[in-house]
N, C-alpha and C positions, 0 to 999 in steps of 0.2 A: 712148260714155261713158254711164254710169249716171245716171239722173235721180233726184233726191231730192225727195220730196213731203212736205209737212207741211200738215195741215188743222186749223184752230182754229175752234171754235164757241163763242161767248160770248153769253149772254143778259144784256142790260143794260136795266133798266127794262122798257119795253114793246117793245123792239126786239131782234132777233137779228143778230149780226154774224158772218159767215162769212169766214174768211181762208184762201185756198189759196195756198201758197208752193211754188215749184218752183225747182230749181237743179241745176247739174251735179255739185255735191259738197257735203258738209256745210260745208266751208270757205266756199263761196259763200254759203250761208245765213247764216253768221255776219257777213257784210259789212253787213247791214242788219237792223234789228229793227223789228217792227211793234208799236205801242203803241196800246191801246184804252182810253180813259178816259171815265168818266161825269163831266160837268161840270154846273154850274148851268144852262147853256144847252142841254144835250143830250149827245150822244155825239161824242167826238173820236177819229178814227182817223188816226194819223200814223206816219211812219217816222223812224228815227234811224240815221244811218250809224255803223257801228262802226269803230274803228281796227284796221287789220290791218297786217301787216308790209309792208315796201317792195315785195318781190317780188309779193305778192298784190295790193297796191294797183296796181302797174303792169300786171300780166298776168292778174289774176283776173277772173272774170265776176260781174256783179251777179245776184242772184236775181230772179225774177218773182213778183209778188203779184197776186192777184185778190181783191177785197173785195166781198162782197155784203151789203147791209144790208136786212133785212126789218123795216119799221116800220109803224105805223098810217097809214091814209090821210090823216088830218087832221094833217099836220105841215108845218112850214116847213123846207125843205131848203136848206142853204147849202153849196156846194162851192167850195173854194179850193185852188189849186196842184195840180190833178189832172193827171198825165201819163199819159194812156191813155184808152181808150174809156169813156164814161159813158152808161148806159142807165137812164132814169127812167120808171117806169110806175105808174099808179094812185095818183097823189097829188092830193089835193084842195086842198092848201095852196100857199103860194108857193114858187118855186124861184129861187135866186140862184146863179149860176155865175161864178167869177172865175178868171182865169189857167188855163184848161183847155187843155192843150197838144195835145189830139187831138180826136176826133169826139164830139159831144154829141148823143144821140138822145132824143127824148121821144115 
């Protein structure tokens, strides 16, 4: 089966956000949307499930996303609700991690 790949690069304030999305089909990519927002507290990267037909809901496959954020060293990093591997390097500020479903590496 063919793999579909989408790469998004967004520069927000002093940070760069890279999103790499892969799926088995364009239909699978439409199952979830990645939203990147600049807020008063910093950058918010989140996902939003899209409504798909019943057949796709029951038998379709979710896409995979890999998010990389390049930010200045002097930041306070807060991660919540991450379901996947987290690797943090070269940060001089505080790190807060909540509800991380997989491995956290520092």
